[in-house]
PyMOL commands that place a pseudoatom at each C-alpha (Angstrom):
pseudoatom trace, name=CA, resn=MET, resi=1, chain=A, elem=C, hetatm=0, pos=[0.115, -0.074, -0.133]
pseudoatom trace, name=CA, resn=GLU, resi=2, chain=A, elem=C, hetatm=0, pos=[2.789, 2.280, 0.913]
pseudoatom trace, name=CA, resn=LYS, resi=3, chain=A, elem=C, hetatm=0, pos=[4.397, 2.005, -2.556]
pseudoatom trace, name=CA, resn=GLU, resi=4, chain=A, elem=C, hetatm=0, pos=[1.147, 2.532, -4.314]
pseudoatom trace, name=CA, resn=SER, resi=5, chain=A, elem=C, hetatm=0, pos=[0.851, 5.993, -2.013]
pseudoatom trace, name=CA, resn=LEU, resi=6, chain=A, elem=C, hetatm=0, pos=[4.300, 7.084, -2.916]
pseudoatom trace, name=CA, resn=MET, resi=7, chain=A, elem=C, hetatm=0, pos=[3.645, 6.299, -6.747]
pseudoatom trace, name=CA, resn=LYS, resi=8, chain=A, elem=C, hetatm=0, pos=[0.426, 8.462, -6.913]
pseudoatom trace, name=CA, resn=ASN, resi=9, chain=A, elem=C, hetatm=0, pos=[2.386, 11.336, -5.110]
pseudoatom trace, name=CA, resn=ALA, resi=10, chain=A, elem=C, hetatm=0, pos=[5.054, 11.315, -7.670]
pseudoatom trace, name=CA, resn=GLU, resi=11, chain=A, elem=C, hetatm=0, pos=[2.704, 11.166, -10.366]
pseudoatom trace, name=CA, resn=SER, resi=12, chain=A, elem=C, hetatm=0, pos=[0.630, 14.429, -8.781]
pseudoatom trace, name=CA, resn=GLU, resi=13, chain=A, elem=C, hetatm=0, pos=[3.816, 16.265, -8.746]
pseudoatom trace, name=CA, resn=LYS, resi=14, chain=A, elem=C, hetatm=0, pos=[4.626, 15.630, -12.362]
pseudoatom trace, name=CA, resn=ASP, resi=15, chain=A, elem=C, hetatm=0, pos=[1.145, 16.898, -13.334]
pseudoatom trace, name=CA, resn=ASP, resi=16, chain=A, elem=C, hetatm=0, pos=[1.918, 20.140, -10.928]
pseudoatom trace, name=CA, resn=ASP, resi=17, chain=A, elem=C, hetatm=0, pos=[2.635, 22.743, -13.939]
pseudoatom trace, name=CA, resn=LEU, resi=18, chain=A, elem=C, hetatm=0, pos=[2.936, 25.627, -11.692]
pseudoatom trace, name=CA, resn=ARG, resi=19, chain=A, elem=C, hetatm=0, pos=[6.492, 27.079, -11.446]
pseudoatom trace, name=CA, resn=PRO, resi=20, chain=A, elem=C, hetatm=0, pos=[8.173, 27.204, -8.260]
pseudoatom trace, name=CA, resn=GLU, resi=21, chain=A, elem=C, hetatm=0, pos=[8.812, 30.789, -8.509]
pseudoatom trace, name=CA, resn=TYR, resi=22, chain=A, elem=C, hetatm=0, pos=[4.654, 31.430, -7.971]
pseudoatom trace, name=CA, resn=ASP, resi=23, chain=A, elem=C, hetatm=0, pos=[4.493, 32.617, -4.332]
pseudoatom trace, name=CA, resn=PHE, resi=24, chain=A, elem=C, hetatm=0, pos=[0.748, 32.236, -3.358]
pseudoatom trace, name=CA, resn=SER, resi=25, chain=A, elem=C, hetatm=0, pos=[1.473, 33.447, -0.073]
pseudoatom trace, name=CA, resn=GLU, resi=26, chain=A, elem=C, hetatm=0, pos=[2.084, 36.815, -1.163]
pseudoatom trace, name=CA, resn=LEU, resi=27, chain=A, elem=C, hetatm=0, pos=[-1.284, 37.369, -2.459]
pseudoatom trace, name=CA, resn=LYS, resi=28, chain=A, elem=C, hetatm=0, pos=[-3.773, 39.237, -0.074]
pseudoatom trace, name=CA, resn=GLY, resi=29, chain=A, elem=C, hetatm=0, pos=[-7.276, 39.577, 0.192]
pseudoatom trace, name=CA, resn=GLY, resi=30, chain=A, elem=C, hetatm=0, pos=[-8.160, 36.648, -2.467]
pseudoatom trace, name=CA, resn=VAL, resi=31, chain=A, elem=C, hetatm=0, pos=[-11.688, 35.260, -1.967]
pseudoatom trace, name=CA, resn=ARG, resi=32, chain=A, elem=C, hetatm=0, pos=[-12.483, 31.809, -3.379]
pseudoatom trace, name=CA, resn=GLY, resi=33, chain=A, elem=C, hetatm=0, pos=[-16.224, 31.827, -4.965]
pseudoatom trace, name=CA, resn=LYS, resi=34, chain=A, elem=C, hetatm=0, pos=[-16.407, 35.408, -4.749]
pseudoatom trace, name=CA, resn=TYR, resi=35, chain=A, elem=C, hetatm=0, pos=[-18.517, 35.983, -7.642]
pseudoatom trace, name=CA, resn=ALA, resi=36, chain=A, elem=C, hetatm=0, pos=[-20.128, 32.423, -7.456]
pseudoatom trace, name=CA, resn=GLU, resi=37, chain=A, elem=C, hetatm=0, pos=[-23.549, 33.617, -5.847]
pseudoatom trace, name=CA, resn=ARG, resi=38, chain=A, elem=C, hetatm=0, pos=[-23.838, 36.516, -8.905]
pseudoatom trace, name=CA, resn=TYR, resi=39, chain=A, elem=C, hetatm=0, pos=[-23.263, 33.580, -11.323]
pseudoatom trace, name=CA, resn=ARG, resi=40, chain=A, elem=C, hetatm=0, pos=[-26.053, 31.326, -9.786]
pseudoatom trace, name=CA, resn=GLU, resi=41, chain=A, elem=C, hetatm=0, pos=[-28.131, 34.309, -10.109]
pseudoatom trace, name=CA, resn=GLY, resi=42, chain=A, elem=C, hetatm=0, pos=[-27.430, 34.252, -13.696]
pseudoatom trace, name=CA, resn=THR, resi=43, chain=A, elem=C, hetatm=0, pos=[-25.343, 37.409, -14.255]
pseudoatom trace, name=CA, resn=ASN, resi=44, chain=A, elem=C, hetatm=0, pos=[-24.333, 38.232, -17.503]
pseudoatom trace, name=CA, resn=LEU, resi=45, chain=A, elem=C, hetatm=0, pos=[-20.821, 39.641, -18.113]
pseudoatom trace, name=CA, resn=VAL, resi=46, chain=A, elem=C, hetatm=0, pos=[-20.353, 41.577, -21.096]
pseudoatom trace, name=CA, resn=LEU, resi=47, chain=A, elem=C, hetatm=0, pos=[-17.116, 43.008, -22.340]
pseudoatom trace, name=CA, resn=LEU, resi=48, chain=A, elem=C, hetatm=0, pos=[-17.086, 46.654, -23.239]
pseudoatom trace, name=CA, resn=ASP, resi=49, chain=A, elem=C, hetatm=0, pos=[-14.924, 48.195, -25.917]
pseudoatom trace, name=CA, resn=PRO, resi=50, chain=A, elem=C, hetatm=0, pos=[-12.688, 50.684, -24.249]
pseudoatom trace, name=CA, resn=ASP, resi=51, chain=A, elem=C, hetatm=0, pos=[-14.257, 53.754, -25.470]
pseudoatom trace, name=CA, resn=VAL, resi=52, chain=A, elem=C, hetatm=0, pos=[-17.706, 52.486, -24.453]
pseudoatom trace, name=CA, resn=ALA, resi=53, chain=A, elem=C, hetatm=0, pos=[-16.447, 51.721, -20.885]
pseudoatom trace, name=CA, resn=ALA, resi=54, chain=A, elem=C, hetatm=0, pos=[-15.059, 54.925, -20.626]
pseudoatom trace, name=CA, resn=ALA, resi=55, chain=A, elem=C, hetatm=0, pos=[-18.339, 56.634, -20.535]
pseudoatom trace, name=CA, resn=PHE, resi=56, chain=A, elem=C, hetatm=0, pos=[-19.820, 54.596, -17.932]
pseudoatom trace, name=CA, resn=PRO, resi=57, chain=A, elem=C, hetatm=0, pos=[-18.159, 54.944, -14.714]
pseudoatom trace, name=CA, resn=ASP, resi=58, chain=A, elem=C, hetatm=0, pos=[-20.106, 51.951, -12.977]
pseudoatom trace, name=CA, resn=ALA, resi=59, chain=A, elem=C, hetatm=0, pos=[-22.791, 49.041, -13.745]
pseudoatom trace, name=CA, resn=LYS, resi=60, chain=A, elem=C, hetatm=0, pos=[-25.569, 51.298, -12.469]
pseudoatom trace, name=CA, resn=ALA, resi=61, chain=A, elem=C, hetatm=0, pos=[-24.568, 53.802, -15.395]
pseudoatom trace, name=CA, resn=VAL, resi=62, chain=A, elem=C, hetatm=0, pos=[-24.526, 51.110, -17.775]
pseudoatom trace, name=CA, resn=ASN, resi=63, chain=A, elem=C, hetatm=0, pos=[-27.837, 49.368, -16.518]
pseudoatom trace, name=CA, resn=ASP, resi=64, chain=A, elem=C, hetatm=0, pos=[-29.710, 53.175, -16.645]
pseudoatom trace, name=CA, resn=ALA, resi=65, chain=A, elem=C, hetatm=0, pos=[-28.668, 53.572, -20.043]
pseudoatom trace, name=CA, resn=LEU, resi=66, chain=A, elem=C, hetatm=0, pos=[-29.808, 50.603, -21.285]
pseudoatom trace, name=CA, resn=ARG, resi=67, chain=A, elem=C, hetatm=0, pos=[-32.862, 51.108, -19.503]
pseudoatom trace, name=CA, resn=LEU, resi=68, chain=A, elem=C, hetatm=0, pos=[-33.203, 54.461, -21.355]
pseudoatom trace, name=CA, resn=LEU, resi=69, chain=A, elem=C, hetatm=0, pos=[-32.760, 52.819, -24.599]
pseudoatom trace, name=CA, resn=LEU, resi=70, chain=A, elem=C, hetatm=0, pos=[-35.309, 50.054, -23.910]
pseudoatom trace, name=CA, resn=GLU, resi=71, chain=A, elem=C, hetatm=0, pos=[-37.797, 52.361, -23.232]
pseudoatom trace, name=CA, resn=LYS, resi=72, chain=A, elem=C, hetatm=0, pos=[-37.267, 54.512, -26.379]
pseudoatom trace, name=CA, resn=ARG, resi=73, chain=A, elem=C, hetatm=0, pos=[-37.513, 51.334, -28.317]
pseudoatom trace, name=CA, resn=SER, resi=74, chain=A, elem=C, hetatm=0, pos=[-40.662, 49.937, -26.869]
pseudoatom trace, name=CA, resn=PRO, resi=75, chain=A, elem=C, hetatm=0, pos=[-42.649, 51.992, -23.858]
pseudoatom trace, name=CA, resn=ASN, resi=76, chain=A, elem=C, hetatm=0, pos=[-44.537, 48.619, -22.883]
pseudoatom trace, name=CA, resn=LEU, resi=77, chain=A, elem=C, hetatm=0, pos=[-41.387, 46.859, -21.514]
pseudoatom trace, name=CA, resn=SER, resi=78, chain=A, elem=C, hetatm=0, pos=[-40.840, 48.565, -18.388]
for i in range(1, 78): cmd.bond("trace and resi %d" % i, "trace and resi %d" % (i + 1))
show_as sticks, trace
zoom trace
């Protein structure tokens, strides 16, 4: 049994493709699953082109602009 355990450990070390110089102990403030709840709620992430992103300081501004556009296109949607 001990031999099998050593072999599995050796195989898992071979599969480790992270470089030894990566020091994750220096990372501060990382939170595992930070956006998991949003994902489960069905949040839709959209990448904006840089010029468009510059016009909107935050998600609220984007949502307000899109709602205004929807009202202009179809007043019955609101």
